[in-house]
Structures are given as C-alpha cells and as structure tokens.
C-alpha positions as CSV (number, residue, x, y, z in Angstrom):
1,M,-0.1,0.0,0.0
2,K,1.4,3.5,-1.0
3,Y,1.0,6.4,1.7
4,S,1.2,10.0,1.1
5,K,4.2,11.8,2.3
6,A,2.2,12.8,5.5
7,Q,1.1,9.4,6.1
8,Q,4.6,7.8,5.6
9,S,6.1,10.5,8.0
10,R,3.7,9.4,10.8
11,V,4.4,5.7,10.2
12,D,8.0,6.4,10.3
13,K,7.6,8.2,13.7
14,G,5.5,5.2,15.0
15,L,2.3,7.1,14.8
16,C,-1.1,6.0,13.3
17,A,-1.1,7.0,9.5
18,K,-4.6,8.1,9.7
19,C,-5.0,10.2,12.9
20,G,-1.3,10.6,14.1
21,E,-1.8,8.8,17.5
22,P,0.8,6.6,18.8
23,T,0.7,3.0,17.9
24,D,2.2,-0.3,19.1
25,H,4.4,-1.0,16.0
26,T,1.4,-0.9,13.5
27,V,0.4,1.3,10.9
28,Y,-2.9,2.2,12.3
29,C,-4.0,2.7,16.0
30,S,-6.8,0.3,17.4
31,K,-9.5,2.9,16.7
32,C,-8.5,3.5,13.2
33,T,-7.9,-0.3,12.6
34,R,-11.6,-1.0,13.7
35,V,-12.9,1.6,11.3
36,C,-10.8,0.3,8.4
37,T,-11.6,-3.3,9.2
38,E,-15.2,-2.5,9.1
39,Y,-15.1,-0.5,5.9
40,N,-13.0,-3.2,4.2
41,R,-15.4,-5.9,5.6
42,Q,-18.5,-4.1,4.0
43,R,-16.6,-3.6,0.8
44,R,-15.4,-7.3,0.4
45,A,-19.0,-8.3,1.1
46,K,-20.3,-6.2,-1.6
47,R,-17.8,-7.3,-4.1
48,R,-18.3,-10.9,-3.2
49,E,-21.9,-10.5,-4.0
50,L,-21.1,-9.0,-7.4
51,G,-18.4,-11.7,-8.0
52,I,-15.6,-9.1,-8.6
53,C,-12.1,-8.8,-7.2
54,Y,-11.9,-7.6,-3.6
55,T,-8.9,-5.2,-4.7
56,C,-9.5,-3.7,-8.1
57,G,-13.0,-4.7,-8.8
58,N,-12.2,-6.5,-12.0
59,S,-13.8,-10.0,-12.7
60,T,-12.3,-13.1,-11.1
61,E,-12.0,-16.7,-12.1
62,N,-13.4,-19.8,-10.3
63,N,-15.2,-17.6,-7.7
64,R,-11.9,-16.5,-6.3
65,A,-11.8,-13.4,-4.2
66,Y,-9.0,-11.8,-6.2
67,C,-8.3,-11.6,-9.9
68,P,-5.3,-13.3,-11.3
69,E,-3.2,-10.1,-11.5
70,C,-4.1,-8.9,-7.8
71,L,-3.5,-12.4,-6.6
72,K,-0.1,-12.6,-8.1
73,K,0.9,-9.0,-6.8
74,A,-0.3,-9.8,-3.4
75,R,1.7,-13.0,-3.2
76,K,4.9,-11.1,-4.5
77,Y,4.5,-8.3,-2.2
78,R,4.1,-10.4,1.0
79,T,6.9,-12.6,0.2
80,A,9.3,-9.7,-0.6
81,Y,8.3,-7.9,2.7
82,K,8.8,-10.8,4.7
83,L,12.2,-11.6,3.2
84,K,13.6,-8.2,4.3
85,A,13.2,-9.3,8.0
86,P,16.7,-10.4,9.4
87,Y,16.9,-13.9,10.6
88,G,15.3,-14.3,14.2
89,V,13.2,-11.0,13.8
90,C,9.4,-11.1,13.4
91,V,8.5,-11.0,9.6
92,I,5.4,-8.9,10.4
93,C,6.5,-6.1,12.7
94,R,10.2,-6.5,12.0
95,V,11.0,-5.1,15.5
96,E,10.5,-8.0,18.0
97,S,12.4,-11.1,18.2
98,C,10.6,-14.2,16.6
99,L,9.1,-16.7,19.1
100,P,11.9,-19.4,19.7
101,S,9.6,-22.1,18.7
102,L,9.1,-20.4,15.2
103,V,12.7,-19.3,14.4
104,D,13.1,-22.0,11.9
105,A,9.6,-22.4,10.7
106,T,8.3,-21.5,7.2
107,L,8.8,-17.9,6.3
108,Y,5.2,-16.7,6.9
109,R,5.2,-18.4,10.5
110,R,8.4,-16.5,11.8
111,I,6.6,-14.1,14.0
112,C,6.9,-12.6,17.5
113,Q,4.6,-13.2,20.5
114,N,2.7,-9.9,20.1
115,C,2.0,-10.6,16.4
116,Y,1.2,-14.3,17.0
117,L,-1.5,-13.0,19.5
118,K,-2.7,-10.3,17.3
119,N,-3.2,-12.9,14.5
120,A,-5.1,-15.2,16.9
121,S,-7.3,-12.3,18.1
122,C,-8.1,-11.4,14.5
123,S,-8.8,-15.0,13.5
124,Q,-10.9,-15.9,16.6
125,L,-12.4,-12.6,17.7
126,G,-12.5,-10.7,14.5
127,S,-10.1,-7.9,15.5
128,V,-6.5,-7.4,16.5
129,E,-7.6,-5.2,19.4
130,Y,-8.0,-8.1,22.0
131,W,-4.6,-9.5,21.7
132,K,-3.5,-7.9,25.1
133,Q,-6.5,-9.6,26.8
134,L,-5.4,-12.9,25.3
135,L,-1.9,-12.3,26.7
136,C,-3.3,-11.5,30.1
137,K,-5.5,-14.8,29.8
138,L,-2.2,-16.7,29.0
139,E,-0.3,-15.2,32.0
140,A,-3.2,-15.8,34.4
141,Q,-3.1,-19.3,33.4
142,Q,0.7,-19.4,33.8
143,F,0.9,-20.5,30.1
144,R,-0.6,-23.9,31.0
145,C,-3.7,-25.5,29.6
146,V,-6.9,-25.0,31.6
147,Y,-7.7,-28.7,31.7
148,S,-4.6,-30.7,31.5
149,G,-2.1,-28.3,33.0
150,D,0.3,-29.0,30.3
151,E,2.7,-26.2,29.3
152,L,1.5,-24.1,26.3
153,I,4.2,-23.3,23.8
154,L,2.9,-20.7,21.3
155,G,3.1,-21.9,17.7
156,V,3.6,-25.6,18.9
157,N,0.8,-26.8,21.0
158,D,-1.4,-23.7,22.0
159,S,-5.1,-23.4,21.0
160,M,-7.8,-20.8,21.8
161,D,-11.0,-22.5,23.1
162,H,-14.3,-20.9,23.2
163,I,-15.7,-21.9,26.7
164,Y,-19.2,-21.9,25.0
165,P,-18.7,-23.3,21.5
166,K,-19.3,-20.7,18.9
167,S,-21.2,-23.2,16.9
168,R,-23.9,-23.6,19.5
169,Y,-23.6,-20.0,21.0
170,P,-22.9,-17.5,18.1
171,D,-23.7,-14.6,20.3
172,K,-20.5,-15.4,22.2
173,A,-18.3,-16.1,19.3
174,L,-16.6,-12.7,19.3
175,D,-16.6,-12.3,23.1
176,P,-13.1,-12.4,24.4
177,S,-14.4,-13.3,27.9
178,N,-15.4,-16.5,26.3
179,I,-11.9,-17.5,25.4
180,Q,-9.5,-19.7,27.3
181,W,-6.1,-21.3,26.4
182,V,-5.8,-25.1,25.9
183,T,-3.6,-27.5,24.3
184,R,-4.6,-28.4,20.6
185,T,-5.2,-32.0,21.6
186,V,-7.5,-31.0,24.4
187,N,-9.5,-28.6,22.0
188,M,-9.9,-31.4,19.6
189,A,-11.5,-33.7,22.4
190,K,-13.6,-30.8,23.8
191,G,-15.1,-30.1,20.3
192,C,-18.6,-28.6,20.5
193,L,-19.0,-29.1,24.3
194,D,-19.0,-26.4,26.7
195,H,-16.9,-26.3,29.8
196,D,-19.3,-28.2,32.1
197,E,-20.2,-30.6,29.6
198,F,-16.5,-31.3,28.9
199,L,-15.8,-31.9,32.6
200,T,-18.7,-34.2,32.9
201,L,-17.3,-36.3,29.9
202,I,-13.9,-36.3,31.6
203,R,-15.3,-37.6,34.9
204,R,-17.3,-40.3,33.3
205,I,-14.1,-41.4,31.4
206,N,-12.2,-41.4,34.6
207,N,-14.8,-43.4,36.4
208,R,-14.8,-45.9,33.7
209,F,-11.1,-46.5,33.9
210,P,-10.1,-46.0,37.6
211,K,-6.5,-46.4,38.6
212,D,-5.5,-49.8,39.9
C-alpha cells in the first residue's frame, strides 16, 4: 500500500497513518484499525456479492476473491516484505524477536509473540484489538492448559478455546471473555462441548477406567 508523504512521515515516527496517535508497532491505531476493518469488511461483502475482485473490482476466475493479477501482486508483495526481515526477527512487525519455537519455521510463520496473539485475536475474535486480553489470559493461566495443566508453547501446541462453543452460541463467538487457552489435543477432544459438559465427560471416562 502506498502512503502520502504525511502518512509515511507518521508511520516512520511510530504514529497512526490516519490520525497521528501513537501505535504499538502498527500502521494504524486500534480505533482506526476498527474503522478500516469494518469498511473493508463491507466492501469485500459487496464485491463478493457481485463476484468481482476485492482489490480492483475486475472480474475473477473460479469464484476466487481476487483476480489473477491482484493475486499475483499480493503474493509477490507479501514474500518480498517478509524476506526483508533479518533472521530471528518477526517478519510482520520487523521489530520484536521471533518466538523461539518459530525461528526455523516456514517464512510466513516466523513471528513474535505479540504478532502471534494479534493474528489469533483477528482470527478468533474478528479484530486485533483483543490481543492484550489474550496475553493476560495466558499469563493468568501461567502459560498452562486450563484442563490438562500442560505447558503451552505458542506456535507448537497452543489453542484458543471458546468456553461456550461458537457453533452453539454464536452470540458469544466474538466475546473475549468466552476464550480460554488449552492444548490443541484438548481442544480437539472438547469439540462442541461447553466447559461443564466437557468436565462431565472427563469424569465419566475417569470413572470407567479407575486407577489400579
């Protein structure tokens, strides 16, 4: 994305490109990010209805989100941007150190803890603004699974669980208070059960196979 001279000057100073408020190593502040996210969401939805490219508005092939030309440009840009990050440095913010567990991962996964949590927040809660709340939850859990007590290693075995599954409680799908951290194995086992239902299942299994 190209910025005006004024916007680029703000970005270089660590300020929001739109309003000039301080940011946390991001182009936009949390408020402007929400505004941009909502605008882009509505634009994408409209263009999806019309069957045209999200970026340029040209026709697409095979019901894809982007036309072949924009898809090619996006892939080239993302790869070039990430290749500029020195080894061991986050390929997204290019400021913080990469998570130790992801230093030797594929290029796109070499990210820092903050960016990892921002990605998780955006993926599970629809916005990056909740990443600090997710970090607080991790710290409150001492980086251990709520159920098994196993150590959680970001990028290796961690998983964000909806206490009340979003498939059954869509109104809680984007509620950060409905999130807890578990291992990926535990999350697969919990499936569409809520917290109490899962505990009931665990106890039934435990009673069926008591210790000798």
